[in-house]
C-alpha positions, 0 to 999 in steps of 0.5 A: 500500500502506498504512503498516499493511501496510508496518510489519511489513516495516520492522520486520523490515528494521531488526532482522533484516537490519541495514538500520538503521545502527548508527553503527559497526562491531562490535568483534572479540574478541581471543584470548590464550594462555600464553607461557613457556620450559620450566623448567630441570630437574636430575637423573638420568633415570628409566627410565620412560615417562609420558603427560600425559592431557587435563586437566579443569577445574571448571565455572567454568573449563571454557570460554575465558572470561577470568574475573576476580573484582573482589570476594568473591562476584562473578565476571565475564569480559571481554567482548571478550577470551578464551583461545584454548584452555580453561585445561585444554587449555593446562595439559595441553599446556604440561605435556606440553611441559615434561615432554618438555623436561626429559629426566628420563624415557625417553619422554613422550607427550601425549593427542594421541598414541596411545602408552600409558605405564606412568605417567599424569598427569592433572589438574584445573584448580581455579583460573584467575582474575584476582582482586583481593585487598587492592587488588592484582590477582593471577593465581591458579592452582590445579591438582590433579595425580594420578600413576598407575602403570598397571602395577598392577591395583587402583586404590589401588595405582595411585595414586603421588602426588596433590597440589594446586599453587597459585600466585599472582602480583601484576599491575601492572594489571587487564587481559587482557594482564597476566592472561595474563602473570601466568598464564604465570608461575604455570604456569611455576612450577607446572610446574617443581614438578610435573615435579620431584615426578613424577620423584621419585615415579616414582624412589621407586616404581621403587626400591621395586620393586628392593628386593624383588628 
């Protein structure tokens, strides 16, 4: 058989089946998640049930890429490091845990559960990024929280509270590990404030209803 006839076969072997030695094993992807203890809370329990719905995220953060911004108008992500779950799912799962651990509500449900609740908490992750500012790397979180009272018919009457929480923590270095640690601290701080604000907002709504009786 001539070389001309063998050439296509050799080409396919080299580039499709990986017959040609690469000189080393492929690097595996490492996965990261958030870790922090549920924030401590004070206050009396309100007689209301809440449900933490599944959060959404703006397009830039709606995947598992660990996004960083080394300079203005420049966005990148780590090649071999990713979040284990999306920022939106991590935020909603951890907040559901923190709401339940606070013991400030009669019952707490997450989007994983079929039960309904009078008050629903939805959120949108607007920032979840490692950014360089003034020579310092920071983990920056931004999440928009909306609290709805499902017992009301009209949407304007359902909205009890809407607020954007923004937290930024300095990092000792630029790395996926530092990013995960900084973002964990960001969400811990934001979660503590969200739980407290929601508890106060529900308390005001319930008190307002009582004043009419």
